[in-house]
C-alpha positions in Angstrom: 0.0 0.0 0.0 1.0 3.6 -0.1 2.2 3.7 3.5 1.0 4.3 7.0 -2.7 4.8 7.6 -3.5 8.4 8.2 -5.3 9.2 11.5 -8.3 10.6 9.7 -8.8 7.3 7.9 -8.6 5.4 11.2 -11.4 7.8 12.5 -13.4 7.3 9.4 -13.1 3.5 9.6 -14.3 3.5 13.2 -17.2 5.7 12.2 -18.1 3.2 9.5 -18.0 0.4 12.1 -20.4 2.4 14.3 -22.6 3.2 11.4 -22.7 -0.5 10.5 -23.6 -1.5 14.0 -26.4 1.1 14.0 -27.7 -0.1 10.6 -27.6 -3.8 11.7 -29.4 -2.9 14.9 -32.1 -1.0 13.0 -32.4 -3.8 10.5 -32.9 -6.4 13.3 -35.5 -4.2 15.0 -37.4 -3.6 11.7 -37.3 -7.3 10.8 -38.6 -8.2 14.2 -41.3 -5.6 13.9 -42.3 -6.9 10.5 -43.8 -10.1 12.1 -46.2 -7.9 14.0 -47.6 -6.2 10.9 -49.4 -8.8 8.7 -50.6 -6.3 6.1 -47.3 -4.4 5.6 -45.0 -7.2 6.9 -43.4 -7.9 3.5 -42.6 -4.2 2.9 -41.3 -3.7 6.4 -39.2 -6.8 6.1 -37.7 -5.4 2.8 -36.8 -2.2 4.6 -35.2 -4.2 7.4 -33.2 -6.2 4.9 -32.0 -3.0 3.3 -30.7 -1.8 6.7 -28.9 -5.1 7.1 -27.3 -4.8 3.7 -26.2 -1.2 4.3 -24.7 -2.3 7.7 -22.7 -5.1 6.0 -21.5 -2.6 3.3 -20.4 -0.2 6.1 -18.4 -3.0 7.7 -16.8 -3.8 4.4 -15.9 -0.1 3.9 -14.4 0.1 7.4 -12.3 -3.0 6.7 -11.1 -1.6 3.4 -10.3 1.9 4.8 -8.5 0.4 7.7 -6.3 -1.6 5.3 -6.0 1.3 2.8 -7.7 -0.6 0.0 -8.4 1.7 -3.0 -11.8 0.2 -3.6 -12.9 1.3 -0.1 -12.0 4.9 -0.8 -14.1 4.7 -4.0 -17.1 3.1 -2.2 -16.8 5.6 0.7 -16.9 8.5 -1.9 -20.0 7.0 -3.4 -21.7 6.7 0.0 -20.7 10.3 0.8 -22.2 11.5 -2.5 -25.4 9.7 -1.6 -25.2 11.2 1.9 -25.3 14.7 0.4 -29.1 14.2 0.2 -29.4 14.0 4.0 -29.9 17.7 4.5 -28.6 19.4 6.6 -26.5 17.1 8.9 -25.8 14.4 6.3 -24.9 17.0 3.8 -22.3 18.7 6.1 -20.8 15.3 7.1 -20.6 14.1 3.5 -18.9 17.3 2.4 -16.3 16.9 5.1 -15.8 13.2 4.1 -15.5 14.1 0.4 -13.1 16.9 1.1 -10.9 14.6 3.2 -10.9 11.7 0.8 -9.9 14.0 -2.1 -6.9 15.5 -0.3 -3.8 14.7 -2.2 -2.0 13.0 0.7 -5.1 10.8 1.4 -5.4 9.8 -2.3 -1.7 8.9 -2.2 -2.1 6.7 0.9 -4.5 4.5 -1.1 -2.3 4.1 -4.1 -0.9 0.6 -4.6 2.9 0.3 -4.6 
């Protein structure tokens, strides 16, 4: 890899782990609740499954960022672009993440040697 992991990437990886835990928890609660809603159960279960998938993707991003995998930077950028829609807090956080991931020294850290 390009070298040592920058401190900001470590922080970002930990935040993705926390986000993954939150998404998995939400998914579990929604999936459990779907059994109590016979009419909308299938739709609610689908939403729960989406939360679980997002949580697993968050864990994958965290792993990739931690290990300076170039694909993880790309996926984190995609998630940050999607996060721009979460006005106002998500937009602010996503702008900070995008700014950080596009810094030249951060891009360099993810380059393969």
